[in-house]
N, C-alpha and C positions, 0 to 999 in steps of 0.2 A: 504494500500500500504506500502511495506517495505521501510524504510528510510535508504539509504546508509550511512547517517551520524551516524546511530546507529550500524554500523558494519554489516548490513545485505546486501544481494545481491542487485545489481541494478535492478530496475523494468524492465520488458520487454517493450520496446518501440514499440508501435503499430501505423500503419497507416491504416485507414479504407477506402476501396474503394467500393462504391456501388452507383448506379445512382439514387436510390430512396431516397429522402430526409427523409421521415418518417422512413424508415428502418435504415438509418444512425443514425438518432436521437435516435432510440431505442437501437442500438448497442452501441452508445457512453454512454448512460445512464447505460446500463448493464455493460459495461467494466469499468466504473468509480467506480463501487462497487467491482470490482475484486481485490483481493490482489496480489501485485507484478506485476501489469500491468498498464502502463501509455500510454494513447492515445496522440500521438504527432501531429496528423493531420488527416484530412478527405478529400476524393476526390470523385467527382461525375463522372469522366471520366478516361479512361486509360491514356490519355495524362497528365492530372492533377496529377495522381498518380505517373507517371514517374518523373515529375518535383519536386513534394514534396519529393519523396523518395531520390532523388539526393541531395536535400537541407537539409532534416531533418535526414537522415540516420537511419531509423527505424530498429529494429531487425526483425520484422515480418510485412508483409503487409497482411491484411485480405481482400481477393479479391473475388468479385462476378464475374461470368462468362459473363453475359449479361450486357453490359454497354450502350446500346442505340447507339447514334451517335459516330463515331470515332472508334478507335481500341477496340477490345473486351478484355475480361479478360485473355484469353489464350495468345494472342499476348503481352499484358501488362506483364503477368507473364514471358514470354520468354525474354523480354527485361530487366525486373528487375533482373532476376536470371543470365542473361549474363552480368550485369553491364553496360548496354548501355542506361540507363536513362539519361534525360537531366534536367538541372536546369531551373528555371524560367527565366533565362537570355539567355537560349539557348545553354549553354556550357555543355559538357558532364561531368556527375558525375564521380568521380574517387574513391569514397569510396567503402567499401566492399558491396557486393550484399546482400540484405535482403533475408530472407526466406519468401516464399509465402504460405499462408494457404488459400485455396479456401473455401469460405462459400457461398453456392448456393442452389437453389431448384432443380437444374438439376442433375439427376443421371444416365443418359444413358451411355452405354459403350463408345460411341464416345466422350462424354464430359469428362469422367474420363480419358480416354486414352490421349486425347489432352492435358489436364491440366498437367498430370504427365510427359508426354514427353516434355512439355514446361519448366519443372523444379520445379513444385509445390512440396513443402515438405509434404503437407497434403491436404486432401479433406474432408470437412464436409458439411452436409446438414443443412439447416436453422431450421430444426425440432429438432435439438439436444438440450439437456438440457444445461442450462448455465454452470453447473459444467464441462460438457464434453467439452464445448467450451474453458473454462479457461484452462483446462488440456492440450488441444490440442495446445493452444497458447504457453504455457510453453514448451511443447515438441518440437514444431516447432522452437522456439528460440534456442534450443539446437541441431537443425538439425535432430531431430528424426521424423520419419514418423508418421502422425496422420490421421487415416481414420475412417469415420463413419462406424458403423456396416454393413449397407446395401452396402456401397461402398466397404468395405473390402471383403464382400461376392462375389460381382461382379468381383473384381480383381482376387480372387482365382479361381472362376469358369472359367474365361477367360484363366488363366494360365493352368488349367487342361484340357481345351477343345483342342482336337487335331486340328491342322491347316489343311485346305484342301490341298491335295497333287496335286499341279499344276505342269504341265510340264514346261520345260524351254520356249517353244514356247507360252504357255498360259500366263506365266509371262510376256513375251515380249509384247504380245498383251494387257494385263491388264495395263502395264506401259504406253503404247501408249494411251490407253483408258482414263487414268487418266489425260492426257494432253489436252483432249477435242477433239481429232481427230475422224473423222468419219471413217466408214469402208474402203472407198476408199483410204483415206489418210494413214490409217494403212497398207493397202495392199502395197501401194507404198513404205512406209518407211521400211517395212520388206521384200520387194521383193517376195511377195506371192500374190495369187489371192484373189479377194474380196470374192469369195465363200469359200475359206479356212478360211478367217477371220471370216465369219459368222458361220462356223462349230465350230471353236474354241470358239467363244463367247457363243454358246449354251452350250458347255461343261463347260465353266467357270461359267455361270449362274447356271447350275445344281449343281456344286460343292459348290458354295457359297450360294445356297438357295435363289437366287434373280431372278427377271425377268426383270430388267431394267439396263441400262448402269450406271445410277447414283447409283443404289443400289449396283452394283458390285464394284464400286469405293469406296463407303462408307464402305462396309464390308472389302475390301482389306486394307483400312487405319486402321480400328479398329483392324484387326488381323495382321497388320504389314507385309502384303504380298508384298508391293511395295518397291522398292529400295530407 
């Protein structure tokens, strides 16, 4: 670790958030050997991460997505990057927001999209080599994007993939569908017949390549088709 007293740069201050004790212990041992990185705290829940981040002011929070009970990693990321964390006394933190580097085993399009939209600076998979993790932490501390190779490939593929061409009415129905309304409620809200709703839903399913209401909403969120 670089010593600021010797004129070198300050180490990157890290807060580790993962709900598995063994995984956290392994990460702490690994990061302890990394040059220019200092672990200032560890959290097992999203709520604990928010409280510690407000009190410890880390440069980077290493964040898992699935955290068991309580808020998940995406919501924790959203609150951290928005600067809405709370201290352990319940008061709102006022320091600068940390960068969040996701470190997870999940690499679905939906997970990646949700994390990036929540404000994550980077997205790494736990299969990465230690050197890649260390480099990503330093990049995240400087506000630079860091993505695992497979994740970067998915992001680029999604950007290149043309979005389904939905009509305005289909978008209206999809938006109502996302709120959990049934066909009858959608028909009333849009002043159309229930049969018309069903016709539009069939077309939406065909365009999105799904066969269920939940599937349509999930794909619409992934491809940012909802307002």
